[in-house]
C-alpha positions in Angstrom: 0.0 0.0 0.0 1.3 3.4 -0.9 2.3 5.6 2.1 0.0 8.5 3.0 1.3 11.9 1.9 0.5 13.1 5.5 1.9 10.2 7.4 5.5 9.6 6.7 7.1 7.4 9.3 9.9 8.4 11.6 12.5 6.6 9.5 11.5 8.7 6.5 11.6 11.9 8.5 15.1 11.1 9.7 16.1 10.4 6.2 14.6 13.7 5.1 16.7 15.5 7.6 19.8 13.7 6.6 19.2 14.3 2.9 19.0 18.1 3.5 22.3 18.0 5.3 23.7 15.8 2.6 22.5 18.2 -0.1 24.3 21.1 1.6 27.5 19.2 1.6 27.1 17.4 -1.7 26.4 20.5 -3.7 30.0 21.7 -3.5 32.7 21.7 -6.1 34.6 18.5 -5.8 36.2 15.8 -8.0 33.0 13.8 -7.8 31.1 16.6 -9.6 31.1 15.6 -13.3 29.3 18.5 -14.9 28.2 17.7 -18.4 28.4 14.0 -17.8 24.7 13.5 -17.2 23.0 12.7 -20.5 19.3 13.1 -20.4 18.7 9.5 -21.5 20.6 8.2 -18.5 18.8 10.4 -16.0 15.4 9.4 -17.5 16.4 5.8 -17.2 17.5 6.1 -13.6 14.2 7.6 -12.4 12.0 5.8 -14.9 10.4 3.7 -12.1 9.6 6.7 -9.8 6.1 7.7 -11.0 3.7 4.8 -10.7 0.1 4.4 -9.5 1.4 2.9 -6.3 4.4 5.2 -5.8 7.8 4.2 -4.6 7.6 5.6 -1.1 9.4 8.4 0.5 12.6 6.6 1.2 13.1 5.6 -2.4 12.1 9.0 -3.7 14.6 10.7 -1.4 17.2 8.2 -2.4 16.7 9.1 -6.0 17.0 12.8 -5.3 20.1 12.3 -3.2 22.0 9.8 -5.3 20.8 10.5 -8.8 19.3 13.9 -9.2 21.3 16.1 -6.8 24.7 15.0 -8.2 23.5 16.1 -11.6 23.0 19.7 -10.5 25.6 22.5 -10.4 26.4 24.1 -7.0 25.6 27.7 -7.6 26.5 28.8 -4.1 30.1 27.4 -3.9 32.7 30.1 -3.2 34.6 28.9 -6.3 31.7 29.2 -8.6 32.7 32.4 -10.4 30.6 32.2 -13.5 27.5 34.0 -14.6 26.1 35.6 -11.4 26.3 32.9 -8.7 24.4 32.9 -5.4 25.4 32.7 -1.8 22.3 32.2 0.4 22.9 32.5 4.1 22.1 29.7 6.5 19.3 31.7 8.1 17.6 32.6 4.8 17.9 29.1 3.4 16.4 27.5 6.5 13.7 30.1 6.6 12.8 29.3 3.0 11.9 25.8 4.3 9.6 27.5 6.8 7.9 29.6 4.1 7.4 26.5 1.9 5.9 24.6 4.8 3.6 27.4 5.9 1.2 27.5 3.0 1.0 31.3 3.0 -0.7 32.9 0.1 1.2 36.1 -0.4 -1.0 37.7 -3.0 -3.3 39.8 -0.9 -3.4 41.3 2.6 -6.4 39.4 3.7 -4.7 36.1 3.4 -1.1 36.9 4.2 -0.9 40.2 6.2 1.9 39.1 8.5 4.1 37.8 5.8 3.4 40.9 3.6 4.2 43.2 6.5 7.7 41.6 6.8 8.2 41.7 3.0 7.3 45.3 3.0 9.9 46.0 5.7 12.6 44.5 3.6 11.3 46.5 0.6 11.5 49.6 2.7 15.1 48.9 3.5 15.9 48.7 -0.2 13.8 51.8 -0.9 15.7 53.8 1.7 19.0 52.6 0.3 17.9 54.0 -3.1 16.7 57.3 -1.5 13.1 56.7 -2.5 10.3 58.6 -0.8 8.1 57.2 2.0 5.3 56.3 -0.3 7.5 54.0 -2.4 6.7 50.3 -2.5 6.6 47.2 -4.5 6.7 43.4 -4.5 8.9 40.4 -4.6 8.7 38.5 -7.9 10.5 35.4 -9.2 13.4 37.1 -10.9 14.8 40.1 -12.9 12.8 39.0 -15.9 9.5 39.3 -14.1 10.6 42.6 -12.5 11.6 44.2 -15.8 8.5 43.1 -17.6 6.2 44.3 -14.9 7.9 47.6 -14.6 7.8 48.2 -18.3 4.1 47.3 -18.6 3.4 49.8 -15.9 5.5 52.4 -17.8 3.6 51.8 -21.0 0.3 52.2 -19.3 1.4 55.5 -17.7 2.6 56.8 -21.1 -0.6 55.8 -22.8 -2.8 57.4 -20.2 -0.8 60.6 -20.3 -0.8 60.6 -24.2 -4.5 59.8 -24.4 -4.1 57.3 -27.2 -2.0 54.4 -28.4 0.9 55.2 -30.8 1.5 53.1 -33.9 4.4 51.5 -32.2 5.8 51.6 -28.6 9.5 51.9 -28.1 11.9 51.5 -25.1 15.5 52.7 -25.1 18.4 50.5 -23.9 22.0 49.7 -24.7 23.5 46.5 -26.1 24.8 45.7 -22.6 21.3 45.6 -21.1 20.3 42.2 -19.7 18.7 39.9 -22.2 15.5 39.8 -20.2 14.8 43.4 -21.2 14.8 42.5 -24.9 12.7 39.4 -24.0 10.2 41.7 -22.2 10.1 44.0 -25.3 9.3 40.9 -27.4 6.6 39.8 -25.1 5.1 43.3 -25.1 5.6 43.7 -28.9 7.5 46.9 -28.5 10.6 48.2 -30.3 14.0 48.7 -28.7 15.9 51.8 -29.5 19.7 51.1 -29.3 21.7 53.6 -27.3 25.5 53.5 -27.8 27.8 52.9 -24.8 31.0 54.6 -23.8 34.4 52.8 -23.7 33.4 51.2 -20.4 30.1 49.8 -21.7 27.9 52.4 -19.9 24.9 54.3 -21.1 25.4 58.0 -20.5 23.0 60.9 -20.6 24.8 62.4 -23.6 24.6 59.2 -25.5 20.9 58.8 -24.8 20.3 62.4 -25.8 22.2 61.9 -29.1 20.3 58.7 -29.8 17.0 60.5 -29.4 18.1 63.6 -31.4 19.3 61.3 -34.2 15.8 59.9 -34.7 13.0 61.4 -36.7 10.4 62.9 -34.2 7.7 60.7 -35.6 9.8 57.6 -34.8 9.9 58.6 -31.2 6.2 59.2 -30.6 5.9 55.8 -28.9 9.0 56.1 -26.8 7.8 55.5 -23.3 10.7 54.3 -21.1 14.5 54.1 -20.8 16.1 51.0 -19.1 19.3 51.8 -17.4 21.5 49.2 -15.8 22.8 49.2 -12.2 25.6 46.8 -12.8 25.7 45.0 -16.1 25.9 41.2 -16.0 28.8 40.9 -18.4 31.1 43.5 -17.1 29.6 44.8 -13.8 29.5 48.4 -14.9 26.9 51.0 -13.8 25.2 53.3 -16.2 25.5 57.1 -15.7 22.2 57.2 -13.8 22.0 60.9 -12.9 22.5 62.2 -16.4 20.1 59.6 -17.8 17.6 60.8 -15.3 18.1 64.4 -16.6 17.1 63.2 -20.1 14.1 61.2 -18.9 12.9 64.1 -16.8 13.2 66.5 -19.7 11.3 64.2 -22.1 8.8 62.8 -19.7 10.1 59.2 -20.0 9.8 56.5 -17.4 13.2 55.5 -16.0 13.6 51.9 -14.9 16.9 50.6 -13.5 17.6 46.9 -13.9 19.9 46.2 -11.0 19.2 42.5 -10.7 22.9 41.9 -9.9 24.5 45.2 -9.1 22.0 47.2 -7.0 22.8 45.0 -4.1 25.8 47.2 -3.7 23.5 50.1 -2.7 24.3 48.8 0.8 28.1 48.9 0.2 30.4 51.5 1.6 32.8 51.0 -1.3 30.4 51.3 -4.2 27.3 53.2 -3.1 28.5 56.3 -4.8 28.4 54.6 -8.2 24.6 54.7 -8.1 24.2 58.5 -7.9 20.9 59.2 -9.6 19.1 56.0 -8.6 16.9 58.1 -6.3 15.4 59.7 -9.4 14.3 56.5 -11.1 10.7 55.6 -11.4 11.3 51.9 -10.6 14.2 49.5 -10.1 14.7 45.8 -9.6 17.3 43.9 -7.6 17.5 40.1 -7.0 18.2 39.1 -3.4 19.0 35.6 -4.7 22.1 37.0 -6.5 24.0 39.2 -4.1 21.8 39.7 -1.0 22.3 36.2 0.3 18.7 34.8 -0.2 17.8 31.5 -1.9 16.1 31.2 -5.3 13.8 32.7 -6.5 13.5 36.2 -5.2 13.6 39.6 -7.0 12.5 42.9 -5.5 10.6 45.3 -7.8 10.3 48.8 -6.2 8.3 51.7 -7.6 8.9 55.3 -6.6 5.1 55.7 -6.8 3.3 52.4 -6.7 -0.1 53.8 -7.5 0.2 53.5 -11.3 1.5 49.9 -10.9 -1.6 49.0 -9.0 -3.8 50.6 -11.6 -2.0 48.6 -14.3 -1.7 45.1 -12.7 -4.6 44.7 -10.2 -6.8 41.8 -11.4 -10.6 41.9 -10.9 -13.4 39.4 -10.9 -16.4 38.5 -8.8 -14.3 35.9 -7.0 -11.5 38.4 -6.4 -13.4 41.6 -5.6 -15.4 39.7 -2.9 -12.2 39.5 -0.9 -11.2 42.3 1.4 -8.2 43.5 -0.4 -6.8 45.2 2.7 -3.9 47.6 3.1 -1.4 46.2 0.6 -1.8 43.5 -2.0 1.4 42.3 -3.7 -0.5 40.8 -6.6 -1.4 44.4 -7.7 2.2 45.4 -8.5 3.3 42.8 -11.1 1.8 40.5 -13.7 0.9 37.8 -11.2 -1.8 36.7 -8.9 -0.8 33.6 -6.9 2.5 34.0 -5.2 4.5 32.6 -2.3 5.9 35.1 0.2 9.3 34.9 -1.4 10.6 38.0 0.2 10.5 36.4 3.7 13.9 34.7 3.5 15.6 38.1 2.8 13.7 39.6 5.7 14.6 36.8 8.0 18.3 37.1 7.1 18.3 40.8 7.6 16.6 40.4 11.0 18.9 37.6 12.0 22.2 39.0 11.1 21.6 42.8 10.9 22.0 45.1 7.9 25.6 45.8 8.7 26.4 42.1 8.0 25.1 42.6 4.5 27.2 45.7 4.0 30.3 43.9 5.2 29.6 40.9 3.0 29.0 42.9 -0.2 32.1 45.0 0.6 34.1 41.8 1.0 33.2 40.6 -2.4 34.0 44.0 -4.0 37.3 44.2 -2.2 38.3 40.7 -3.3 37.4 41.4 -6.9 39.5 44.6 -6.9 42.5 42.9 -5.3 42.2 40.1 -7.9 42.1 42.7 -10.7 45.2 44.3 -9.3 46.9 40.9 -9.4 45.9 40.4 -13.0 47.2 43.8 -14.0 50.5 43.2 -12.3 51.2 39.8 -13.9 53.1 39.3 -17.2 51.0 37.5 -19.8 47.7 38.7 -18.6 45.7 41.9 -19.4 42.9 43.5 -17.3 40.3 44.7 -19.8 38.8 47.4 -17.6 38.9 48.3 -13.9 36.1 46.7 -12.0 33.4 48.9 -10.6 31.6 46.2 -8.6 32.7 42.5 -8.4 33.1 41.4 -12.0 36.6 41.1 -13.5 37.3 40.7 -17.2 40.8 39.7 -18.3 42.7 37.9 -21.0 45.6 35.5 -21.2 48.0 36.8 -23.9 47.5 35.0 -27.3 44.6 32.8 -26.2 41.7 32.0 -28.5 38.1 31.3 -27.5 38.8 27.6 -28.1 41.6 27.6 -25.6 39.5 29.4 -23.0 36.7 27.0 -23.5 38.9 23.9 -23.3 40.5 25.1 -20.1 37.1 26.1 -18.6 35.5 22.7 -19.4 38.4 20.7 -18.0 38.6 22.6 -14.7 34.8 22.5 -14.3 34.7 18.7 -15.0 37.4 18.3 -12.4 35.4 20.2 -9.8 38.1 22.8 -9.2 36.3 26.0 -10.1 33.8 27.3 -12.6 35.1 30.1 -14.8 33.6 30.5 -18.3 34.7 32.6 -21.2 32.8 35.6 -22.5 33.7 38.5 -24.8 34.4 42.2 -24.4 34.2 44.4 -27.5 34.4 41.4 -29.7 37.5 40.0 -27.9 37.3 36.6 -26.2 38.2 36.7 -22.5 37.6 35.2 -19.1 35.2 36.6 -16.6 34.8 36.1 -12.9 31.9 37.3 -10.8 32.3 37.3 -7.0 29.3 37.4 -4.7 30.3 34.9 -2.0 31.9 36.6 1.0 34.0 33.4 1.5 35.6 33.5 -1.9 39.3 33.6 -1.0 41.7 35.9 -2.8 44.5 33.3 -2.6 42.3 30.6 -4.0 41.3 32.6 -7.1 44.8 34.0 -7.6 45.8 30.3 -8.1 43.6 30.4 -11.2 46.2 32.7 -12.8 48.9 30.3 -11.9 46.9 27.5 -13.4 46.2 29.4 -16.6 49.9 30.1 -17.0 50.8 26.4 -16.4 48.0 25.1 -18.6 49.1 27.4 -21.4 52.6 25.8 -21.3 51.2 22.2 -21.6 
């Protein structure tokens, strides 16, 4: 007889506790981690017996997760995972995510989840204060930067249309080539055009470049321009757009200014990098992902509006079954394109409450400091070239004479060995290596050994 979903025996509960502990240890870079060595056919075969009318029981299901599925997943929170934008969730936030999942809280409206929403709003207030937003600012936690960007731009389009009084032939949003891919994906979903704004030598959008891009277009072509998306820390290079001068142009032309800071805006809490975001206080909206650099688990992104009223007018859903509910003081479902939602901001709140905000400042500063020290080491070493000075915690560099094929071969070999994950990218058309540090335990000596390894590997 299949076990009841609500009556796991003590043995299964003990096993569940052990598998959680095992997962924390197993998902680490090690020689046992053979990334890329998990063909889909093999995984399907290994779990083929799992879903049956009778079920396989909790012990077997957990065994499959522990021994088959978990080893085929990459450890995104390892201090030596330096690719993409990793994650580094704290113990407190990770454990509290289990509480959130087990609590069955509906975080969509105040009537159902007032306590959870109050805590989420406190975390949003902390972010709003860091950005210099007014007391009436507010927002919502969504699944990621893609959801934040799309929801903000839909709000911006509605504000523009209401102000204009009619729909233009085509809507347009302005952004650079360095903007995150999710912005172009949002434009595609919304069926709006993207006006390309050139970047400076550091890959930044500036107010002058934005102004020139607009002046260079026929006025008829700009009748549908409703928003500018600036970046608070580009994913590829970690550079921050010139937010204050961009805000000048947006203010003069009546354009919504959204700042995609999924990765970089976490550094608003930094003593070392806060100055780079001068002008963020003038944005209409911004997004930042706690699951990237604010030490929360997946999936959590904060979307904050300077004035949330237009967002509620844009996104609030209505129906007989919805309007019968007392919507209460603050309904997170009104501020993005969703209805059902888990209270995904609670792990960030719990971490902030547990450790204190100064711990977050110290941790972000630590990553920035390590990245800058590593960049200095690159610049000082013969045979290596630092492509641009880091602003946050991303470092781009080259090994003299290397091709993309050499970078890729070295990267795949070291990843398959479980030593570290560093993947190639390109900068201004030149192949290079990129590291992104978000983990406060990423050790300078350990990543400096990567340079020694590159030099040795090049000689073999």
